[in-house]
N, CA, C and O atoms as a GROMACS GRO file, in nm:
protein
  196
    1MET      N    1  10.266   9.907  11.450
    1MET     CA    2  10.356   9.863  11.553
    1MET      C    3  10.385   9.975  11.652
    1MET      O    4  10.405   9.949  11.771
    2ASN      N    5  10.389  10.098  11.604
    2ASN     CA    6  10.416  10.208  11.696
    2ASN      C    7  10.310  10.217  11.805
    2ASN      O    8  10.339  10.255  11.918
    3PHE      N    9  10.188  10.182  11.772
    3PHE     CA   10  10.081  10.183  11.871
    3PHE      C   11  10.113  10.088  11.987
    3PHE      O   12  10.087  10.120  12.103
    4LEU      N   13  10.168   9.973  11.954
    4LEU     CA   14  10.192   9.870  12.054
    4LEU      C   15  10.298   9.908  12.157
    4LEU      O   16  10.302   9.849  12.264
    5ILE      N   17  10.383  10.006  12.127
    5ILE     CA   18  10.486  10.047  12.222
    5ILE      C   19  10.443  10.167  12.307
    5ILE      O   20  10.519  10.212  12.393
    6ARG      N   21  10.324  10.217  12.284
    6ARG     CA   22  10.274  10.328  12.365
    6ARG      C   23  10.257  10.282  12.509
    6ARG      O   24  10.220  10.167  12.532
    7PRO      N   25  10.283  10.369  12.605
    7PRO     CA   26  10.265  10.331  12.745
    7PRO      C   27  10.121  10.292  12.780
    7PRO      O   28  10.098  10.213  12.872
    8ASP      N   29  10.025  10.345  12.707
    8ASP     CA   30   9.885  10.315  12.735
    8ASP      C   31   9.826  10.210  12.641
    8ASP      O   32   9.704  10.192  12.640
    9ALA      N   33   9.909  10.142  12.563
    9ALA     CA   34   9.860  10.047  12.464
    9ALA      C   35   9.778   9.935  12.527
    9ALA      O   36   9.670   9.902  12.478
   10GLU      N   37   9.828   9.877  12.634
   10GLU     CA   38   9.754   9.767  12.697
   10GLU      C   39   9.618   9.814  12.746
   10GLU      O   40   9.517   9.746  12.725
   11GLN      N   41   9.615   9.928  12.810
   11GLN     CA   42   9.489   9.983  12.861
   11GLN      C   43   9.390  10.007  12.747
   11GLN      O   44   9.271   9.979  12.762
   12LEU      N   45   9.438  10.058  12.635
   12LEU     CA   46   9.350  10.085  12.522
   12LEU      C   47   9.305   9.957  12.453
   12LEU      O   48   9.191   9.948  12.408
   13LEU      N   49   9.393   9.859  12.446
   13LEU     CA   50   9.358   9.734  12.377
   13LEU      C   51   9.253   9.652  12.452
   13LEU      O   52   9.176   9.580  12.389
   14VAL      N   53   9.249   9.661  12.583
   14VAL     CA   54   9.154   9.580  12.658
   14VAL      C   55   9.013   9.640  12.656
   14VAL      O   56   8.916   9.573  12.692
   15GLN      N   57   9.000   9.765  12.616
   15GLN     CA   58   8.869   9.830  12.613
   15GLN      C   59   8.775   9.761  12.516
   15GLN      O   60   8.816   9.711  12.411
   16ASN      N   61   8.647   9.759  12.553
   16ASN     CA   62   8.542   9.707  12.466
   16ASN      C   63   8.572   9.563  12.419
   16ASN      O   64   8.562   9.531  12.301
   17ASP      N   65   8.610   9.480  12.516
   17ASP     CA   66   8.642   9.338  12.489
   17ASP      C   67   8.746   9.323  12.378
   17ASP      O   68   8.730   9.241  12.287
   18TYR      N   69   8.852   9.402  12.387
   18TYR     CA   70   8.966   9.391  12.295
   18TYR      C   71   8.930   9.426  12.149
   18TYR      O   72   8.991   9.374  12.056
   19HIS      N   73   8.832   9.511  12.132
   19HIS     CA   74   8.784   9.546  11.998
   19HIS      C   75   8.900   9.591  11.907
   19HIS      O   76   8.908   9.547  11.792
   20ARG      N   77   8.986   9.677  11.955
   20ARG     CA   78   9.100   9.724  11.872
   20ARG      C   79   9.194   9.611  11.835
   20ARG      O   80   9.245   9.605  11.723
   21LEU      N   81   9.216   9.521  11.930
   21LEU     CA   82   9.306   9.409  11.903
   21LEU      C   83   9.248   9.318  11.795
   21LEU      O   84   9.320   9.276  11.704
   22TRP      N   85   9.118   9.288  11.806
   22TRP     CA   86   9.056   9.202  11.704
   22TRP      C   87   9.058   9.271  11.568
   22TRP      O   88   9.080   9.204  11.467
   23GLU      N   89   9.037   9.402  11.564
   23GLU     CA   90   9.045   9.474  11.437
   23GLU      C   91   9.186   9.468  11.381
   23GLU      O   92   9.206   9.449  11.260
   24PHE      N   93   9.284   9.485  11.467
   24PHE     CA   94   9.425   9.479  11.426
   24PHE      C   95   9.454   9.343  11.361
   24PHE      O   96   9.512   9.337  11.253
   25PHE      N   97   9.414   9.237  11.427
   25PHE     CA   98   9.437   9.103  11.372
   25PHE      C   99   9.353   9.078  11.248
   25PHE      O  100   9.398   9.009  11.157
   26SER      N  101   9.233   9.131  11.242
   26SER     CA  102   9.145   9.110  11.128
   26SER      C  103   9.196   9.179  11.002
   26SER      O  104   9.159   9.140  10.892
   27ASN      N  105   9.281   9.279  11.017
   27ASN     CA  106   9.338   9.346  10.901
   27ASN      C  107   9.456   9.270  10.843
   27ASN      O  108   9.513   9.310  10.741
   28MET      N  109   9.493   9.160  10.908
   28MET     CA  110   9.599   9.074  10.856
   28MET      C  111   9.538   8.984  10.749
   28MET      O  112   9.417   8.988  10.726
   29GLY      N  113   9.618   8.904  10.685
   29GLY     CA  114   9.572   8.817  10.577
   29GLY      C  115   9.456   8.726  10.615
   29GLY      O  116   9.437   8.693  10.732
   30THR      N  117   9.380   8.688  10.516
   30THR     CA  118   9.265   8.602  10.538
   30THR      C  119   9.280   8.472  10.459
   30THR      O  120   9.362   8.463  10.367
   31VAL      N  121   9.202   8.374  10.496
   31VAL     CA  122   9.194   8.247  10.424
   31VAL      C  123   9.052   8.239  10.370
   31VAL      O  124   8.957   8.226  10.448
   32ASP      N  125   9.036   8.246  10.240
   32ASP     CA  126   8.904   8.242  10.177
   32ASP      C  127   8.811   8.348  10.236
   32ASP      O  128   8.692   8.324  10.255
   33GLY      N  129   8.867   8.466  10.263
   33GLY     CA  130   8.787   8.575  10.317
   33GLY      C  131   8.757   8.564  10.464
   33GLY      O  132   8.687   8.649  10.520
   34GLU      N  133   8.809   8.461  10.529
   34GLU     CA  134   8.785   8.440  10.671
   34GLU      C  135   8.916   8.444  10.748
   34GLU      O  136   9.023   8.422  10.692
   35HIS      N  137   8.907   8.472  10.874
   35HIS     CA  138   9.022   8.469  10.962
   35HIS      C  139   9.016   8.340  11.043
   35HIS      O  140   8.986   8.342  11.162
   36ALA      N  141   9.044   8.230  10.976
   36ALA     CA  142   9.026   8.098  11.034
   36ALA      C  143   9.105   8.079  11.163
   36ALA      O  144   9.063   8.004  11.251
   37TRP      N  145   9.217   8.146  11.176
   37TRP     CA  146   9.300   8.128  11.294
   37TRP      C  147   9.247   8.205  11.415
   37TRP      O  148   9.280   8.170  11.529
   38LEU      N  149   9.166   8.310  11.393
   38LEU     CA  150   9.118   8.394  11.503
   38LEU      C  151   8.985   8.339  11.556
   38LEU      O  152   8.880   8.401  11.544
   39THR      N  153   8.994   8.223  11.615
   39THR     CA  154   8.876   8.155  11.669
   39THR      C  155   8.843   8.211  11.807
   39THR      O  156   8.922   8.284  11.866
   40ASN      N  157   8.727   8.175  11.859
   40ASN     CA  158   8.692   8.215  11.995
   40ASN      C  159   8.790   8.157  12.096
   40ASN      O  160   8.820   8.221  12.198
   41GLU      N  161   8.841   8.038  12.070
   41GLU     CA  162   8.940   7.978  12.158
   41GLU      C  163   9.067   8.063  12.163
   41GLU      O  164   9.122   8.086  12.271
   42VAL      N  165   9.113   8.108  12.048
   42VAL     CA  166   9.232   8.194  12.042
   42VAL      C  167   9.205   8.327  12.113
   42VAL      O  168   9.290   8.375  12.188
   43LYS      N  169   9.089   8.385  12.090
   43LYS     CA  170   9.053   8.511  12.156
   43LYS      C  171   9.053   8.492  12.307
   43LYS      O  172   9.103   8.578  12.381
   44ASN      N  173   8.999   8.382  12.354
   44ASN     CA  174   8.995   8.357  12.498
   44ASN      C  175   9.135   8.342  12.557
   44ASN      O  176   9.159   8.384  12.670
   45LYS      N  177   9.227   8.283  12.481
   45LYS     CA  178   9.366   8.274  12.529
   45LYS      C  179   9.427   8.412  12.542
   45LYS      O  180   9.498   8.439  12.639
   46PHE      N  181   9.402   8.501  12.446
   46PHE     CA  182   9.451   8.638  12.455
   46PHE      C  183   9.391   8.708  12.578
   46PHE      O  184   9.461   8.781  12.648
   47ARG      N  185   9.264   8.686  12.602
   47ARG     CA  186   9.199   8.747  12.718
   47ARG      C  187   9.261   8.700  12.850
   47ARG      O  188   9.274   8.778  12.944
   48GLU      N  189   9.298   8.572  12.856
   48GLU     CA  190   9.356   8.516  12.977
   48GLU      C  191   9.491   8.579  13.011
   48GLU      O  192   9.520   8.606  13.128
   49VAL      N  193   9.570   8.602  12.910
   49VAL     CA  194   9.706   8.656  12.935
   49VAL      C  195   9.707   8.806  12.931
   49VAL      O  196   9.811   8.868  12.950
   0.00000   0.00000   0.00000
């Protein structure tokens, strides 16, 4: 969480197609070893905002 309050957090998170953000979310709980909620549709919504 401390990373998210850094002044440069947004700039760093958007790098490499949000690679850090997807890793951050992927380290959260899984369903049967998958991240069923982190679909391409959800990723695209994050990219839009």
